[in-house]
N, C-alpha and C positions, 0 to 999 in steps of 0.2 A: 503493501500498501504507499503510493508517492506521500510525501511531506502533506502537499496540501489537501487531500480527502482527512487526512488524520485528525489534523487543523478543523476540517469542517465539522466533520462527526464530533469533535470534542467540544466546539461550541453550541453546537445543534442540541445532542444530548443535555448538556446542563440548561439550555432553555426547555425543552421539553419537561424536562424534572421539575423546572420554574412555572411553570405552565399549571401541571398538574396539582401544584401545591397552591396556586394564587388562584383557581379560576372564578373567585368571588370579588378578585381587584379586575382595577383597570390593566390590559394588557395591549396597547397600542403597540402599533410597529414600531416607532420610533424607541419607545420605550424598551422592546424586546430586543432592538437592532441594537442598542446600545449596552443591552446585557451580557448580547454576542459580540460586541465589539465591532460591527461592521456597519456600514452606511446601511441606511433603510431600503433601498435599493437593491444594493447586495445581500444583504439577508434573506428579503423575501425571493429571489432566485436561490439561494442555495438553499433555504427552508426548502421550497418547494423540489429543489432535485433530491434531498437526501429522506424529506421525510413521505413524498408523491401527493402532498395537499399543500394547497394554498394553505397561509396562514392563517387568514381571517377564518374560511372553512374548517380548519383542524379547531381552533379555538370554540367554535360554534359548535362545532360534533360533540368536542369535548365538555361544556358547560350544559348541553341538552340529554345527554347520557348520564349524567351529574344528576340532572334533575329527573331523568325518567325512575333511575335506580333509587332516587328518595321516593317518588309515587309509587311502587312498586309494592312497597313497606308502609310509608305512611299516606294513603290514598285520601286522607281529612286534611291535609295541609291546604293551605290557602295558595292559589297559584300564584296571585298577582306577587304577593311576599317572593317565594321561590324564586320568578322570574328577574324581577328587581335586584336580588342577590347576586344573581349570576348573571348581570351585566345587560339585560334586556330592558330596553327605557319606557317600553309603551308596550301593552296587552297584546296587539296589534300584529307589531313586530316579532314578540318571540311565539305567536300563533304559527304565523306565517313559518319562521324557523322551522319549529315545531313539526308541524306538517308536513315539510319540506322533506325532512328526514326519516318520519315513520308513517308517514302517508297518513295519519288521521291529528286531529286536533289536541291537545293538550287536557281539555276535558273529557273526552272519549277515551282518551291513554287512562285515567284514572280507573275506570269502568272495564276498558275493554283491553288496555294494551297488553296484558300477560298472553292474550289469546293472538291477537293479531301481530305481536312479534313472531311471531312461526313464520311468517310470511317474508321475513327476511333474514330467516337460516338459523333464529334464535329459538330457543324451545325454553322459556324459563316457567315456573311452578306456575298453575293454574289453582285456584280455590279448590275445584273439584278434583283436581289429582293430586293433591297436595293432601287431602283429607281420607280420598281410597286409598293411596298407596302406604300411607303414614304407616304404620302395621308392618306391613313388608318392609320398609325402608330401615326402621327400629330393628326390626329381628336383623337385615342385613348387616347394620353398622354393629348389634351385639356378636355377631360370629366373625366378621371381619378386620373391627378395628379395637383397640384399647387408647382409652382418652380421660387425658390427664388436664389440670388447669396449672400451668406454670406461670412464674414471673421470668422472663428471659432477660440475660445482659444484652448489652450494645453490641453488636456485633460489626466491625468493621468486613468490608466486603470489596472485592475488585468485581468488578462487571462489564458484563456486554449485553446492550440491548437492540431490540430490532423491534419489528410489528408485523406480526403474522406468520410470520416464517420460523415453525415449530418445527417444521423437517431438520432445520439446522441447529437446534439446542445441541446435539450429541458435539457437533462440531464447534459451537463456542465455547461450551466446556472443556475441551482438548485445549483449543489454543489459550484459553486463560492459565489451565494447568502447565502447560509449557512455558508460559510469560512468566508466570507465580515461579516455577524452578529457574529458571533462564535470570530472573531480577532478584530472586533469594528472600521472597514475602512472603508464602503461603505460611499459615498457620498451623501447622501440622501437628500440634500437641490438641488442638481444637477443630479439628479440620470438618468441615461442613460444605457441602453441596447442594448450593439454592435457585430456586427458580423463585422471581419476585414478579409478580402480575401487577400492571398499572392499571390494569381496565377491568372492570364488571362484565364477566362472557354472557351476563344475564340479559346487557343492553347492549354491548357493542358487536360487530359481527367478528368471528373469527379471524378476516382476513386483516382485519384491523386493530386486533388485540396488541399492547404492547407490552412485553415481557421483559426482564433482564434474566441473564444465567449470571449466575455469582458464585466464588469460591471464597474462604475464609483467608484472611491477612493479619498479620501479625505487627503492620505499622502502618503510620498514611501513605499513600504514593500518588505521584503527581500524574492526571490524566496523560494519556499515550495512544492517541488514535481514538479508536472504539471502545480502548478499556479505561474505565474511570473507575471512581470508588464510591460504593453507596452504603449508608451508614442505617442497619438496623437499629431503629430505638427500641430501650428497654422498655418494657412493658408485660402486660399479664397477658396470656394467649391459651385458648382454647387447642391443644394439641391432640391429633388424632393418628396413632400409630397404626398402620398398615401394610400388609406384604399381598400384594394384588396386580393382576395383568395390565398392561396399557390401557386397554379399553373398558378397564373399572376406574380409570381415577378420576373421569366426570361423576362419577356414581358418587364415589366416595366423598368429592367435596360439596354435592348435593346432602348427601348424609351429615355431615360435618356443619351445615348449614343449620339443618333440622334439629340436629342435637344443640344447638346454643339456642335455639328460639324455644324449643320444646321444655328444655330445663331453665329458662326464663332468663339469661345472661344478654345481655347489651353489646354489640357489634361495636368497635371503636375504628374512625377513620385513621388508619393507620396500613400497614405492608401486610396482603395477602403474601404468604408464600409455603414453598414445598421444601423438604430438605429430604435429601437421597442417602440410604444408608449402604447402599451398594450398585454393584455396575450389574444390570438386571441381566445382561449378556451374559453373565455368569452363573447365574442361577439355575438350577435344575430344571425349573417351568418358565425360564424368561420372566420372571415376577420382580414389580419394584419393592422393596422394602425401603420405607417414604412415612415422612409425617408430614403431614397438613396442618397449617399455622394458622388460625384464625383470630386477629386480637379483640381483647375485649375490655368494654368498662370495668373501672373499679369499682364494684356497687355493693350493696348493702347484701345482695345475691350470694354473692363471693365471700364467703367464710374463712378468715386467715388461716385456718387448719385446711383448707382445701387447696392450697396456693403453696407447691413446692417449690421455694426460694434457691434460686440457684445463687451458690455463692460467687459472688462479683468478684473476690479477691482474686488474685492468680501469684501462684508460687512464686513464677518466674517473672521478671520482667520484660519489656519488649525485645530488649537487646539479646536477654539468652533464649526468648522464642526464637529467635529470627536465627540464633545459634545452633537452634533444633534444625533446621533447615539446612544448615551445613553439613549436617549428621546424614539428613535425607538424600544429600547427593552423594556422599561417602559411600553410604549403604549402597545404592544403584552402583556407583563406579566399582564397590568391592563384587556386587552381582554381575556386572559385565565380567570382571577379572574371573570371577569364578565359572563360569559358562565358557568363556575362552578357555579356559585349563582344561574342563572336562573336553571341549572343542580337537585341543590337540590330542590330549592324551589317547581319547577313544573315538575317537573318529571312526573308525572301520567296526565300532560296535553301537553304539547309541546314534541317534537322530534327535538333535536338537531342537527345541521349540525356541521362540524369542521371549526376552525377557517381559513378563506381564508387571506396568508398571502406572497402572490406572486409580492405584489407591496407594495413599500415602500410608497408610496402616501396614501394608505389606507386599512384596514383591516376590517373583518363581519364575523359574524356566521348567520346563519338562524333560525327560529322556527319554524315548523307546528303541525299542529294537524291531528288526523286520517280523520277528516271531509275534511281538506284543503288539504289532501294529495289525496284524492279521486278527487278534483276538480283540481288538478297538481298547488296548489297554494302554497306559504311560507311568511312568513316576514323576513326582515333581517336586523339587527343591524347593522349600520353601524359606523365605527370611520375615519373620515376623519384626517389623520397624517400633510397634510400641512396649514388646517385651525382650526386644534385643535376644532373640533364639531362631534356631536355624531346626525346621524338621523335613520330614520327606514323607511321601505318600503312596500308596498305589489307588490312581485314579482310571476313570473309565471316559470313553468321547462323548457317551451321555448318559440319561438316567438309568435307563433300562440297563445299559451293561453294568453298569456300576450296582444296584440292584443285584443282579445275577449272581455278580461275585462275593458280594455284600452277605448273600444269603450263603452261599458255599462256605464263607468262612465263617457264618455265624451258628451254623449245623454243625459245625467240625470241631472237634476237640482241641484244635489247635490256636492256643492264646498267646503265643509269646510277644505281639505287638497289640497296640489298642484300636481298636475295631469302632468305627463310628458309631454314635448310639442311633440314629437313624440315618436314612439316606436321602430321605426329602431334602433334607438342608443342609447335607453334605458334598462337596464334591470330592471327599476323601472316603475310599471303602476303608482302608486300615493304613495308621501313620505312625510313624516314631519322630522324637524329641533326640536330635542328633548332635547337640552343641546348645546347651543351657546358657550359657555366659563367655560368646566370643569373646578373644582379643583381637580387635581389630589393629591394635598398634604391632602384631608380629602376624601378620597377612599369610607368608609361608605356611608357617606353623598351622594356623585355622585353615588353609585350604587343605591340608594333608589331612586333618583331624575331618573335615566334612567329606573328602575323598575315602576315607577308611569307612566311617559308621555308614556313607551310602551305600557303599558297595557290597555291604557285608548284611544291609537290609534288603537292597535287588537280589544279591545272589540268593537268600534264604527266602524270598517270596518265590522268585522266579521258578525253585526247586520245588516250593511245595505248588506252583501252579502246571508245571510237569507231571 
């Protein structure tokens, strides 16, 4: 990306965030151009190029969508007051703008909006559907969610924002991880991968929903092209923990909103976001292990004993946290050395897989032979970054293979190594810790130790399989 493009993205993202937080204030072209440090004429052209909408159309749309969001939950509110609050000087101008976007007047929207929104590809709750499906939704939530109320600390995030391109989220996370590793700013002691939603999908078309992919950082950063800093503010959240497939995520969000309403809590005007705890591609069933976080007002309905306060004091300073980042790079570098060693020493015996480093908590690479490949099996050497230990396991190419061999070991009397408790949530069939306290200052000795214990495990398992 060239320098000019990076600067455009930096300034426009700043303005987009400013607009979203100040929809009820005067947002003139001149004022926002000054915020972006451009001339009004130049700013207008840049905004249209980057966002794909003219500035005044974008602001009007955001204001109307904000008003529509309020009308969906507060139909008795006075329209005139709401329109005036969000910058419309007359009832006529507001009604025209609202009707142009939604196709009906704001008065009709108060009673018919939930049904008519589906015509533009939006399917919010209708009262009838809500009442009819509430018991089923509650049951689904009970079976699939673990919900708590917590006070979360402020989180510093590096973020990339886009509009509507949800299929690009994976690449955006990858770009953030690579950038964070290179800059040495990832908070690996408290790492989180997060998606923040800036629009309400109940009133905004999917193609126009703005969202940010984010990763936690251990210190403030300067904006670097499309990568900027976003701080999640400290506050109380309803947090639903799920292990679900991609197609169930929308249902999970709906279930969380129902849970908040049914339990008498009040939504707070703040960031709504998802936190991911795994790479769904490595899950046996391709499921996301994730938290859905909805900001709540601290009202009398929330008893203090319900709130699981997170200790905001950290044992390490930011500098110490950043030093842990250096440890991460050293660990990855050692894994590269270790893989290279096995490749050189055993190239005629093993075929090695690439080093997996998509999670700051662990990294690994696989070893397999022609015979094992035919059986769809492989050995995996794993470095746990948190516990600083090495282990090796027997794994399979898919869940059915892992289950087949897991049952073989389970039903035998051979119990020399640890058998996974369940194959449903484990990529390991059978495993062994090979080095508990590695000495990275003596890498040659460490490599020899890993080699010795790995080959011992591999040979014994191979003999059993044969």
